[in-house]
C-alpha positions in Angstrom: 27.2 1.3 -4.5 23.6 1.6 -3.5 20.0 0.5 -4.1 17.2 2.9 -5.0 13.5 2.1 -4.2 10.6 4.1 -5.6 7.1 3.6 -4.3 4.6 5.5 -6.5 1.2 5.5 -4.8 -2.1 7.2 -5.3 -1.4 10.2 -3.0 2.3 10.0 -2.5 5.6 8.9 -3.9 8.0 7.4 -1.3 11.6 6.7 -1.9 14.6 5.2 -0.2 18.3 4.8 -0.9 20.1 1.9 0.8 23.5 0.3 0.8 24.1 -2.5 -1.8 23.0 -5.2 0.7 19.8 -3.4 1.6 20.8 -3.2 5.2 21.7 0.4 5.9 19.6 3.4 5.0 21.3 6.4 3.4 18.2 8.5 3.0 14.4 8.0 2.9 11.5 10.3 2.2 8.3 11.0 0.4 6.5 13.5 -1.7 2.9 13.7 -0.3 -0.2 15.3 -1.8 -2.8 13.5 0.3 -4.6 16.9 0.6 -5.2 16.8 -3.2 -3.2 19.9 -3.9 -0.3 18.9 -6.2 0.9 22.5 -6.3 1.6 22.4 -2.6 2.9 18.8 -2.2 5.1 18.2 0.9 8.6 16.9 0.3 10.2 15.2 3.3 13.9 14.0 3.1 15.4 12.1 6.0 19.1 11.5 5.7 20.3 8.7 7.9 22.9 10.8 9.6 21.4 14.2 9.3 18.5 16.5 9.9 15.1 15.9 8.4 14.2 18.5 5.8 10.7 19.5 4.9 9.7 21.7 2.0 6.8 22.5 -0.4 7.0 21.9 -4.1 4.8 21.6 -7.2 4.5 18.1 -8.7 1.9 18.6 -11.5 2.1 15.0 -12.6 3.6 11.6 -11.7 6.7 12.1 -14.0 7.6 15.3 -12.1 7.1 13.7 -8.8 9.3 10.8 -9.7 12.1 13.1 -11.0 11.9 15.1 -7.8 12.1 12.0 -5.7 15.1 10.6 -7.5 16.9 14.0 -7.2 16.0 14.2 -3.5 17.2 10.6 -2.9 20.5 11.0 -4.7 21.3 14.5 -3.7 22.8 13.8 -0.3 25.1 11.1 -1.6 28.7 11.6 -2.5 28.7 11.4 -6.3 30.9 9.6 -8.8 32.8 11.2 -11.7 29.6 11.6 -13.7 27.7 13.2 -10.9 25.5 10.2 -10.2 26.1 7.8 -7.3 26.8 4.2 -8.3 23.4 2.6 -8.2 23.3 -1.2 -8.2 19.6 -1.5 -9.1 16.3 0.4 -8.8 13.2 -1.3 -7.4 9.7 -0.1 -8.3 6.5 -0.8 -6.5 3.9 -1.9 -9.1 0.4 -2.3 -7.7 -1.1 -4.6 -10.3 0.7 -7.5 -11.9 -2.4 -9.4 -13.0 -2.0 -13.2 -13.4 1.1 -12.8 -15.5 3.5 -11.7 -12.7 3.6 -13.9 -9.6 7.0 -12.6 -8.5 9.3 -9.6 -9.0 11.0 -9.3 -12.4 13.6 -7.3 -14.3 11.9 -4.6 -16.3 12.1 -4.4 -20.1 9.8 -3.3 -22.8 7.6 -6.3 -22.6 7.2 -5.9 -18.8 6.4 -2.2 -19.3 3.8 -3.0 -21.9 2.2 -5.6 -19.6 2.0 -3.0 -16.7 0.5 -0.5 -19.2 -2.2 -3.0 -20.2 -3.2 -3.2 -16.5 -3.7 0.6 -16.1 -7.4 0.2 -16.7 -7.8 -1.9 -13.6 -5.3 0.1 -11.5 -5.7 3.7 -12.8 -4.4 5.4 -9.7 -1.3 3.3 -9.4 0.1 1.6 -12.5 0.3 4.8 -14.6 2.5 6.6 -11.9 4.6 3.4 -11.6 5.3 3.5 -15.3 6.2 7.2 -15.0 8.6 6.4 -12.2 10.2 3.6 -14.2 10.7 6.0 -17.2 12.1 8.7 -14.9 14.6 6.2 -13.4 15.6 4.9 -16.8 16.3 8.4 -18.0 18.2 9.4 -14.8 20.1 6.1 -14.5 20.6 4.6 -17.9 21.8 1.1 -18.0 21.0 0.4 -14.3 18.8 -2.7 -13.8 15.2 -1.8 -13.0 13.1 -4.3 -11.1 9.3 -4.4 -10.8 8.1 -5.5 -7.4 4.4 -6.4 -7.5 1.8 -5.9 -4.7 -0.3 -8.7 -6.2 2.6 -11.3 -6.0 2.0 -11.8 -2.2 -1.4 -13.3 -3.1 -0.1 -15.7 -5.8 -1.0 -18.7 -3.6 -4.6 -17.8 -2.8 -6.9 -20.8 -3.2 -9.7 -20.6 -5.9 -12.3 -20.4 -3.1 -10.6 -17.2 -1.9 -10.0 -15.5 -5.3 -13.0 -16.4 -7.4 -16.1 -14.2 -7.5 -19.7 -15.5 -7.7 -20.0 -14.6 -11.4 -20.2 -16.9 -14.4 -17.1 -19.1 -14.3 -16.5 -18.3 -18.0 -15.6 -14.7 -16.9 -12.6 -16.1 -15.1 -11.7 -18.5 -17.8 -12.1 -16.1 -20.7 -11.3 -12.7 -19.1 -9.3 -13.5 -16.0 -11.9 -11.9 -13.6 -10.7 -12.9 -10.1 -9.5 -11.4 -6.8 -5.8 -10.4 -6.9 -5.3 -8.5 -3.6 -3.2 -5.4 -3.1 -0.7 -3.7 -0.8 1.1 -7.1 -0.7 4.6 -5.6 -0.3 3.4 -3.8 2.9 1.5 -6.8 4.2 4.5 -9.1 3.7 6.8 -6.8 5.6 4.2 -6.2 8.3 4.0 -10.0 8.7 7.8 -10.5 9.1 8.2 -7.5 11.5 5.3 -8.6 13.7 6.8 -12.1 13.9 10.1 -10.6 15.0 8.4 -8.5 17.7 6.6 -11.6 18.9 9.7 -13.6 18.8 7.9 -16.2 16.6 8.5 -17.5 13.1 6.0 -16.3 10.5 5.2 -19.9 9.6 3.9 -20.3 13.2 1.4 -17.5 13.2 -2.2 -16.8 12.4 -2.1 -13.1 11.7 -4.3 -10.3 10.4 -2.5 -7.3 8.9 -4.2 -4.0 8.2 -2.6 -1.6 5.7 -4.4 1.7 6.3 -3.3 4.7 4.3 -4.4 6.4 1.1 -5.4 2.9 0.1 -6.7 0.4 2.7 -6.8 -3.4 2.8 -6.7 -6.2 5.4 -5.2 -9.7 4.9 -5.3 -13.0 6.7 -2.0 -14.9 6.9 -1.6 -18.5 7.9 1.8 -20.1 8.1 3.4 -17.1 6.3 1.0 -17.4 3.3 -1.9 -15.0 2.5 -5.1 -17.0 2.6 -7.7 -14.2 2.3 -7.8 -10.5 1.6 -10.3 -7.6 1.2 -8.5 -6.5 -2.0 -10.2 -7.5 -5.3 -9.8 -7.5 -9.1 -9.0 -3.8 -8.9 -7.8 -1.6 -6.0 -11.4 -0.3 -5.8 -12.7 -3.3 -3.9 -12.7 -3.9 -0.2 -12.4 -1.2 2.5 -13.3 2.5 2.3 -10.2 4.4 1.2 -9.0 8.0 0.7 -10.8 8.6 -2.6 -11.9 5.1 -3.5 -15.2 3.6 -2.7 -14.4 0.1 -1.5 -17.0 -2.6 -1.9 -20.4 -1.4 -3.3 -23.5 -3.2 -4.6 -22.8 -3.7 -8.3 -26.4 -3.1 -8.9 -25.9 0.5 -8.0 -23.7 0.9 -11.1 -26.1 -0.7 -13.5 -28.9 1.4 -12.0 -27.0 4.7 -12.5 -26.2 3.7 -16.1 -29.8 2.9 -16.9 -31.6 5.6 -15.1 -29.1 8.5 -14.8 -27.2 8.1 -18.0 -23.8 7.7 -16.3 -21.1 6.3 -18.6 -18.4 3.8 -17.6 -16.0 6.8 -17.7 -18.2 8.7 -15.3 -18.4 5.8 -12.9 -14.7 5.1 -13.1 -13.8 8.6 -12.3 -16.3 9.0 -9.5 -15.4 5.7 -7.8 -11.7 6.2 -8.0 -11.3 9.9 -7.4 -14.4 11.3 -5.7 -15.6 8.6 -3.4 -14.2 7.1 -0.1 -13.3 9.3 2.8 -13.3 12.4 0.5 -16.7 11.6 -0.9 -18.4 10.9 2.4 -16.7 13.7 4.5 -16.7 16.4 1.8 -13.6 17.6 3.7 -10.5 15.7 2.6 -9.1 12.3 1.7 -6.7 12.6 4.6 -7.9 11.0 7.9 -6.0 13.5 10.0 -8.0 16.4 8.5 -11.2 14.4 8.8 -10.5 13.8 12.5 -9.9 17.5 13.1 -13.1 18.4 11.3 -15.0 15.8 13.3 -13.7 17.2 16.5 -15.0 20.6 15.4 -18.5 19.2 15.1 -18.5 18.3 11.3 -21.1 15.5 11.2 -20.1 14.2 7.7 -16.4 14.0 8.8 -17.5 12.0 11.9 -19.6 9.8 9.6 -16.6 9.1 7.3 -14.4 8.2 10.4 -17.0 5.9 11.8 -17.6 4.2 8.5 -13.9 3.4 8.1 -13.6 2.1 11.6 -16.7 -0.1 11.2 -15.5 -1.5 7.9 -12.0 -2.3 9.2 -13.5 -4.0 12.3 -15.9 -6.1 10.3 -13.1 -7.1 7.9 -10.9 -8.2 10.8 -13.7 -10.3 12.2 -14.4 -12.0 8.9 -10.7 -12.7 8.2 -10.3 -14.1 11.7 -13.1 -16.5 10.9 -11.3 -17.7 7.8 -8.2 -18.3 10.0 -10.1 -20.0 12.9 -8.8 -17.3 15.2 -5.7 -15.1 15.3 -2.5 -14.7 17.3 -2.1 -11.0 16.5 -3.6 -8.0 14.7 -1.1 -5.6 13.1 -1.7 -2.1 11.9 0.6 -0.3 9.4 0.9 2.7 7.0 -0.1 6.3 7.5 -3.5 5.8 9.2 -2.6 2.5 10.9 0.5 4.0 12.5 -0.7 7.5 13.0 -4.2 7.4 14.3 -4.6 6.1 17.8 -8.2 7.1 17.7 -9.0 4.9 14.7 -7.1 1.9 16.2 -9.1 2.3 19.4 -12.4 2.5 17.5 -11.5 -0.6 15.4 -10.5 -2.7 18.4 -13.6 -1.8 20.3 -15.8 -4.8 20.0 -13.1 -7.3 19.1 -12.7 -8.5 22.6 -14.5 -11.7 21.6 -11.4 -12.5 19.5 -9.1 -12.1 22.4 -8.0 -8.6 21.3 -7.7 -6.3 24.4 -6.2 -2.9 23.6 -4.2 -1.0 26.2 -5.6 2.5 25.7 -2.6 4.2 27.4 -0.1 2.3 25.3 -2.2 2.9 22.2 -2.3 6.7 22.8 1.5 7.0 23.1 2.5 4.3 20.7 5.3 4.8 18.3 6.0 2.0 15.8 7.2 -0.6 16.2 5.2 -1.4 19.3 2.8 -4.0 21.0 -0.2 -2.1 22.3 -2.2 -4.9 23.7 -2.8 -5.3 27.5 -0.3 -7.6 29.2 -2.9 -10.4 29.5 -4.5 -10.1 26.1 -4.7 -13.5 24.4 -4.0 -11.9 21.0 -1.4 -9.2 20.5 -2.0 -5.8 18.8 1.0 -4.5 17.0 1.8 -1.2 15.3 4.4 -1.7 12.6 6.1 1.1 10.7 5.6 0.6 7.0 8.9 -0.2 5.3 7.8 -0.9 1.7 10.9 0.9 0.4 13.2 -1.5 2.3 11.3 -4.5 1.1 11.4 -3.2 -2.5 15.2 -2.6 -2.2 15.7 -6.2 -1.0 13.7 -7.6 -3.9 15.6 -5.4 -6.4 18.8 -6.8 -5.0 17.6 -10.4 -5.1 16.2 -10.2 -8.7 19.1 -8.1 -10.2 21.5 -10.8 -8.9 19.6 -13.9 -9.8 16.9 -13.2 -12.5 17.4 -14.4 -16.0 17.0 -11.2 -18.0 16.0 -12.8 -21.4 12.8 -14.3 -19.8 11.4 -10.8 -19.0 12.6 -8.3 -21.6 
């Protein structure tokens, strides 16, 4: 018996197969097209007791990526009489749950319809999640499917933290508010950082930075998210791989009036052609941007510096909302993999008690504390374990949820 977790993102699809108590990993991996070339996506499969295998494959769309991920996850397992391992439940990361879903739920037609309605506000994420759900339903008929929402971590934000300075009727009539994103990752990062510090999450004032294809930072007090850079859609907040982050809304109305751009033009540009890719002109992948910057590419250097400055500024603002912080945590592809970015972000945050040990930072492998011994606040690098968190939620919901409420 086992649990399958599928994490469909904007530039990758991660997967994990775990034992039926979500404790032991059988296999994890991902299909990655961060470079933008879906014809040459990288497949990485990591069996728990075996050798990591890397290969290239074509995943022309999200359905193909999900089908490949399921095959890759189940392939190493000893199969049952029908050729499929006995799967207890499948957990799916769903980025946007809107106001309707404040916790994980069993998936039925009504839930899929609600996820589909939110595709307009999460166009890079909810559609691939739906494709992954459909692929899992086809491959594993009758197995409970569970939606685990990124937005659920922010269900307890106070109105002062989630309302925008727009007419209040926009919130009342149309639900315009801040939701927050990458909540699964932030929640795991919180729990793991607390473990490393030998503290309870409820005791901590913590700032978590999820930095990957998407980027966001969150302030957590007493185990509860109290502020975040994420907004109504995954576009808001920090500069990201292909997404713009926060911009002056007047820019958009100006371009509509004076340049004739339509809402479709703006939507596509801000979601697919902006961010690190738009600034650098090189790539959406920070590793490639750093390499180009080191070769003297000024736009690549500019993109790197912009991301570092925005993350640093967000951390300072979030610390103010907390009244200080016990620790700063970095996670996901950039947060874990770029010592250069971590150093650039932390430079200038000494006033918050953040003192980075440059040697520890340079050789850090998650999970690790990279602050100096005497630093008042800790700096922690946490390996992203969204798939494990998703599997745990799938187990909990499949055991306890009342199916009729959600189908």
